[in-house]
N, C-alpha and C positions, 0 to 999 in steps of 0.2 A: 503493499500500500504506500509506504513512504519511500523516499529515495534512499537506496542502500548501497550503491556502488560508488566507489571513489571516482572512477573515470566519468561516470554519469553525473555525478555531483559537480565535478569541476567543469564539465562541458555545459551544464545548465547554468552555472554561474557566468561563465563565458563573457567576461567584461574586458573590454580592450584597454590598452594603457592610457587611452584619452578619456576613459570614463571617469565620472565624478567620484567613484567609490575606490578607496584605498583602505585596507584593514587597519584599524586604528592601533593595533598592537605592533604593527611594523610599517609605519608611514612611509618609509623609503623603499619598501619592497613592493614591486608590482605583482599582480596576480599571476602573470605569466611566469615570473621567476619562482613564485611560491609553488606553482603547478609542477615546474621542473624539479624543484627540491623535494616535494612530496613524492613524485613518481620515483625519483632516485632513491629516496629513503625506503620506499616500498620495495624496491628491487634488491637492495643491499643489506637491509636490516631486518632479518626474520625473527629476531628475538621478541619475546612478549613485551619487554620494556621499550624497545624501539617501536613496536606496533602501537602501544599506548601513546607514546610521544607523537607518533604520526597522527593518531586520532585527535589528540588535543589540538594540534596545529590546524588540522583540517576543520575541527569544530569552531575554532576561533575565527576562521575565514567565514564560515557559514553564519555565525552569530552576527559578525559585523555587517555582512551582506544583508541579513534579515533586518537589522536596525535601519540600514539605508533604504531598503524597500518599503519599510513601514513609513518612513518620512515622505516617500514619493506619493503615497496614497492618502496622506493625512487629511486632505481637504476634498477627497473624492470617494468617500465610502459611506454607505448607509446600511441598515439592517435588512437582511433577506426577508421578504414579506411572503406570506402564504399565497400561493397562486390560486386566483379565483377561477373556478370552473363552473360553467353553466351548461348543463346537459338536461334536455328534457326528460323527466323521470328519474333523474339521478338523485340519490340521497346523500347522506353525509358519510356513508361507509360503502363498503362493497369491494370484494377482492377477486383474486383469480382462483378459479376452481375448474378442474378438468371435467367435473361431473356436476356443474352448477345447475340450479333450477332455472326456469325461464325468467323468474324474477330477479335472481342474482345476476343473470347475464345482462338483463336490462339496466342494472345499476352499474355494474362493473366495466363492461366492454366499452361503452361510450365514454365513461369518465377516464378510463385508462388511455384511450386514444387521444383525448384532449391533452392530458398531462404529457404524454409521449411526444405530441406535436410541439408543445412548449419546450420540452427538453431539446428536441432537434434544433429549435430556433435559438434558444437562450443558453443551453448547456447545463443549466441547474434549475431545480424546481423545489419548492417547499410545500409539504403536505402536512397538516396538523392532525393530531389525534390518531396516530397510527397505533399506538399502544395504549392500553388503559394505564392510568397512573399506578395502580397496584401491580400491574405486570412489569412496568419499568422499574418500579422500586425493588421487586423481587429479583429481576435480572441484574440490577446494579449490585445488590448484596451478593448474589452468586459470583459475579465476575471478580469482585474484590477479594472474596474468599479463594477463588480459583487462582488469582494472581499470587496470593501468599502460599498456597499449596505448591504451585508450579515453581516458584522461586526456591522453595525448600527442596524440591525434587532435583532441580538443576544443581543446587549446591551440595547435595548429598553425593559424596564420593563412592558410596556403596551401590549405586545403581548406574544404569547406562543412559539415563535421560540427559539429553544435551539442551542447550539454550534454544536451539532451532526446533526442538521437539515441542516447545511450549510457547516460544516467542519469535515473532518475525524480527529480522534485523532492522534497526533504525539508527540514523544518525541524530545527533543532538539528543542522546539517550538519557541525559540526566533528567530525572523526574518525568520521564515519558517511556511508555512501553506499548507494544502492539501484541496483545495477548490472543493467541489463536484458540479457538473454542472446539471442544469435542461434540460429538453427536451420538445418540443411541447408546449412552452409558447411563448408569445409575446417577441420580441426583442432577440430571439435566432438564428437569421439568420446566424450570424457569425459562431456559433458552427455547425449548420446544414451544411453550405457550406463546412466547414472543414471536417466533417464526410463524406460528399459525395465525396470530392476529395480523401480522404484517402481510403475509402472502395470501391468506384465505379471506380475511375480513376487510382489509383496507384496500385502497386503489394501487398499492405498490406492485402487487403481483401482475395486475392487469396492465399497468404502465410498462413494465418490462416486457411482458408478452406482446403488447401492441407493436413493439419494435423488433424484438428478437424471436418471437414465437414461443410456443410451449416448450420447445427443445433448447431454450437458453440454458447454458451450462453454468452451474455454480462455480464461481472462480475464487471467491474469498469468503471467509467466515471468521470474524475476529472482533476484538474491542480495543479501541484506541483509548488509553488512559493517560491523562495529562495532570500531573500534580503541580501544586504551587511551585513556582521557580523554574518551570520548563521554559525553554527559549523559543522565540519565534523561528519558524522554518523559513527557508527560501521559497519563493514562488516556483511552482513546478506543475507539469501535467503528470498524471500517473502512467499514461501511455502516449507514445508519439503519434503524430498524424501519419497514417499509412497511405502512401500514394496509391497502392493497389486495392485499397478498401477505404473509400472516402466516407462511408456511412459509419455510424457509431460501432464501436467494437466492445465496449464494456460500460455498464451502468452500475454505479455504486450507490447504495443507500445507507446514509448515516442516520441513526436514530438516537436521540438524546435520552439518556437514562436519568437526567435531572435537568432542571432548568439551567441553560447555559447563559450566564450573565456576561456582560461586556468585558469583565476583568478575568474571566476564567479561561481565556485562550480560544475564543470561537474561531471556526474555520473561516477564512476569507476566500471568496470565489470571485473570478473576473468573468462575468457573463460574456457570451459571444467570442470567447478565445479558444473554442474547440475547432477552429477553422484552419485550413491550410495556410491562409494568409497570416493569421496571427502566430502560428507555429514557425513560420519562416522568419518572421521578424524576431521572435523570441529566441530562436536557435542561433541567429546571426550575432546576437549579443550586442555589446557596446551601447551607444546612446539611443539607438533605435529601440532596443529592448527596454531601456529605462523610460523612454517616451511612452512606449506601449503601456507599461505598468502605471505611469503617471496619468495618462489621459483616458484609460479605461475605467469607468465607474465600477468600483468593487462593492460587494455585498458581504455582510457578516452573518454567520450562522448562529445567531442568538436564539436557538431553538428552545421551545418549551418542552418539559418532560413528556416523552412519548411521541413527539413530533419528529419529522424527518426532513432531510434534504437528499434528493436524488440527483446525481450529476454525471454527465458524460465524462469518462476518464480523461479525455483530452483537454478538458476545461482547466485553465490555469487556476491554481489555488494554493493555499498554505495554511497550516495551523499557526495561531498566534501564541504569544507567551501567556502563561497562566500566572497572573499577578493578583489572585483572588484575596481580597481584603478579609474574607471570612475563612481563609485557608481551605477552600473547597477544591476538591479534585474533580476533574471533568471526565466522564466516561461516555464514549460514543460506540454503541453496538453497531456493527456494519456487516453488510454482505454485498457481494457484487456478482452480476451475471454477465456472461460473455456470449456474444454472437456465436452460434454454433458453426458458422462458416469460417470463423477465424481460428487459427491455431495459436501461435504465441502472440499475445497482444502487445508485448514489448516491455513487460515489467514483471518481476517475481510476485507471486500471489501470497498473501497472508492467509494461510489455511493449513490445517493439519495434513500431512502428506497422504494419509490413507483416504481422507475425505476428498481432497483434490484429485487423487488418482481414480476415484470412482466415477468421475465425470457425471455427476448428478444433474439431471435436467430440472427445470422449473416444474414440469409435469410430474416428474418422479417424486419430488419433494411435496408437492401439493397432494398427490395421492396418498402418501404416507401420513401427512398431517390429517387428512380426511379420515383415514383408517383409524387413527388414534382417537379421533372424536367420536367414532362409532364403537369405541372400546375394543378395537381389534388390534391394538398395538401399532408399532412402527416396523413392519416386516423388512423393509430395505435398510433403513437407518440403523436398526438394531444389529443387523448383520455387519454393517460397516463398523459400528461401535465395538464389536468383539475383536476387530483387527487393530484397533488404535493402540499405539505404544503407551 
């Protein structure tokens, strides 16, 4: 989900020597020189100490770039508002179901198509009341308990659990983690309940299906947790613009597990930047990239508990710094679905290996969730759960 690769990070920063940005920690050092130094260090210093030193220098560059980008948009940002959808016969809810009644199809299909169209045009859409407040509260409790358990598992030298078995790699990792989630195991009821409400009851499932169809592939299943003190990320897309596939490749749904206040590090999106033109300017770097960020109106994901933002993976965005006056941690439960016609969308997925390898479709998941509601269990997800490390 987040940018994890050194070369990708440095290419995304991609600021020319004429840019206004210079890392404050090394004012006489251009980014190009720093890139060469980091690459050289990476090649010749395999020790853990050198790796940590490399990470710290790399992190300092990112932190300073993030501060600079924040200044660029300081006068050109507003809060992301719920998208207003008017569909004849549509209600306030309604989701995707492969075996829906005529009534549910009348509610969900038109609503999903409208949200999907907005996504294609803007690159991001907000939909409120995806999860019940009680469901969001239970899932939040679950993921923080899971983070504690997962951390202990990774630190335990007596087992074979590695960090990548429980967490996706992230840069600017201080006070931030990307916690991948299990399926089909004991004590995952809070997660399954949330998936059912999002996919079966809300417009999220039908919005994804309207673009990718019922065969859309589950690509990610995780939770982004940002504690107080986490730094602002650099602006980035999650996937590149693919010349051979100009249509959307991946839709990601962020669901807030608590109210996200302005000082809690809300996600910033740049609508209309999921295009070929925006990516060409962004990738070229220099003043053109800075002008793009400064002149594109940005929106902040100050989502209410249980509300969501769905965005095109190519849309430029970033997480901001958590400076919560109330010392609040921010948790965003998220999942993404990929166009079934696309192989590698261009970025590693935040998902347990066994779940990602199962190539679950939207229809597969919907069928299992419906089966559970009929008291028939989760025939497919339970089988996958038995294989989880």
